[in-house]
N, C-alpha and C positions, 0 to 999 in steps of 0.2 A: 273342691274336693267339702262338706259336711266332716267336720269331724266328729267324730262317734267313737269316744276311746283313745283315741287320739291326741298326746299330751307334748307340746312343745316349748323352746326356747327361742331369740330368737338368731337370725343366722344360722338356723340349723340347718341339714339338710336330709334330703331322703336319694333313696333307691329308684326305679320305679322299672317294670314288664311288661309290657303287654303280647299276650299272650298271638294273641290277632296275628301278631307283625315275628316273632321269634320267642321261642319260652326258656331258652340261655340267655336272651340278653334281655339286662341291666345293667339302666345306667343314672348317670346322678345329676341333681336338679335339687339346686340349691334354692328352699322357700322366700318364697315372698311375704306372706303374710303377717300377720305378728298373730303375740298366743290369744292375744287382749277380743281377735275376730271368732264368729261361731264357723270357721272355715278354714278348711289351708289351701295357700296354691303354692302354682307354680309357675315363672315361666317361659319359653320354651324355644330356639328359635331354631328357624330351617339348615343345618347346614350337612348335614350328612342326610346319609341312610336311613338308618332308623329315622330317624325326625323328619326325613320327606312321607314316611310310610306310615309316620304317627301323624299330619297331619290329613292327609285321608279317610286313614283309622275312620274320623269323631268327623269326616265335612267336612275339616277348614277349608280345603280349596273351591269351595262352593259355598253358591248367597246364601241358601238358607239356610236353617238349623237342623243339624240333622236329632228328632227325638230320644230320650231317654230308656229310650226303649232299642234302637238301633244301636248304643252305643258301645264301642270296643272292655270289656273286662279289663281293670290297669292295678296291679298288683307295683304295692309301697311295703315298701321295706325300711325300717328307720325308725323317728329321725338321727340322726346322728350331728354330736355338737363339734363345737369349732372353738377355737379363744373367745370372739367374737361375743358372746353373750356375759364375755371379762364387763363391756364398757361398764352396767353400774352400779363396778364395788367403786369407783375414780369419781370422785365431786366434777372434770372438767377429760373431757373426749373426745381423739381428735380421729379419726373415722377416716380413709384414704383410699375410691375406689381405681384401678385402670381398667375401660375396656368393660365386659364382660367379668366383673371384678368388681358392679356395684351393686350389684345383684344381691349377695346379702343383706346391703345397707336398705336395702328396701325396708326386711322382718324392722329392721336395729332402728330405722328410724320413727316407723310405726307405731312401733310399741311405745320410742324415749314418749310422742307426740301421744299417745294413748295418756302414760299414763300423769305426764303435767298436764293433760284436760283434767282427769279427773281427779288431778292434786294433792296426789300418790303419797301423802307421809312417807315411806321410806326408801322416795329418790334420791339419790344421793350424786347425783350430774347435780349440773349447777352450769355448765358448758358446754356446746360439746359443734368442734368446728368439723367441719365438713367435709374432701375432695373430693372431688372429682376427672380424671386425666383420660379425653376418651377420641376417641378419629372420623366416629360418622353419628351421632346424634340418635339420626334418620330408625337409626336401630334399639336405640328404650327411651321410644316417647312413653310409656306406661309408667316409666321412672321420674318426669318429668312433673305427668301429668301428678302424683302423688306428690313432689316433690315439691308437688305449686299447692295443692292443698294439706298437707302440711303449713309452708309460709299465711297460707293464707289463715290455716287458723292459728295459729301461733299467734300472730298476728294480731289480731280478734280480739285473745281474751289480755293483750299485754306484754307479750310474750314472745316478741318479734328478735327480741338480742338471743334468747339461748341458743339456737342453732343460725349459727355464720356458716354458710358454705365460698366453697369457690370453685370453679368449676372450668376447666380446662379444653376447649379443641385445637388437640395440640394439630392438626390437620384434616382434609378433605373442605375447603371451598374452595371455591371461587372466584377470576379476578368479580364477574358483575356481581354472586353475593357479596366479597368483601366492601364492593363499594354499597350498595345494602345498608351493612353492617354499619357501614362509615357515619350514611345519613342520619342513618337513627338511634345514636350514637346520644343523642339530645336524651327522647323518648324515657319518660319512663321505665317502661318495662322492654323488658331484656330482648331484639331484632331473632335471639336467635329459640332460647328456651322459654321467652313468653314471661321469663323469672322476673323478679327486681331483685334480682342484685345479679350486677351482668357481667357475662362472659366473655373470658379472658383465650384470650389468640398465641400457641407456643406453647411450650412446656413452663410448667415451675419453675424457681427457684428455691429448693428442698429449704437450701439454709437459710435466705432470707424466710420463706414465713414459720419457718423453728425458731429464728431468734426473736420474733415477733411471738410469738406461742408463747412461748418464754419468761419473754419481759412482761408481758399484761399478765400471765399467772404465777408470780411470781410467790414461789415456796410451796406449792400445789403438786401431788404429785398425780402427777399426767397419761390417760391411759391412748395410745396411739394402738388404732386395730386399721389392716393393711388388705388386702385383699389385692393381687395382681403379678407379675410374672417374678418371677425369680431378678432378675440384674435390677430393677427399680427397688426391690427388696434391701439388698444390699445399703442401697444410699437414703433408704430412708431410716433403716436400722444403723448409719451411724450416725445420720445427725440429730439421733436421739443422744447416741454416746453420745455428742461433741456439746453441744444444750445444755447435759446432769450437766448441775451444782451439784460436786461434789463436800461440801463444805453443808455441819446442821442446819436446818432449815430449809434451805436449797431446792429449789426445784429436781424433781425427778421423772425419764419421761420413763413409761416402763413400755417394751414393743410386745407387738404380739402380727403373728403374723400366719395368713394363709395362699400358701403360694399356688401358681399351672401353670 
């Protein structure tokens, strides 16, 4: 949708209502656009009655495009804030998304990308670590495409080291796919995502990851931002506490979460 008086921050969400489907049902969706863009967007996965009805209402179940005059009216309430917008308060940021919890980081990574490209003097961030744990990449092809664009553009302006990402495919591959992944291991581009940095198979060893980040950023205040299920949130919160130094001038992890 075009931004007409709509002001947002990275990582925020809105509630949508489609009166053609129901005049009472408001549903929350995370914004996937950045404040720097001339529109705001959401990505909607069809997983229930309302989202399936929306697909039909906007003609997304057909090959031809529905004319704007026939599109249903959509009401928007928001945006509403989340802790993720605080990432710009730190010199080092760690973003962790699990499954659909990756969605808010589309907006955040885009916003960071815009600020780096225009050499924003107010940008405090110097390094971003991004972790994505997913069991089905097929549902998030749009995110892979966005990440590839950010990666290519940062490389083009000499900022390839600014974003370090780690993608974990926790399950969802069969023996044939595993064989193809093995055969493509020596290729420069990842066989699954098409990105330069290779996909990891299995689940992250979080204590090792946090130890490495702490060792590489001694004395820094590091903002950790997570969106995903509560059990994983507890593990990450514990890691932040374990690798925070109590000594003067030591490394400190600040934990922020959004659970579902």
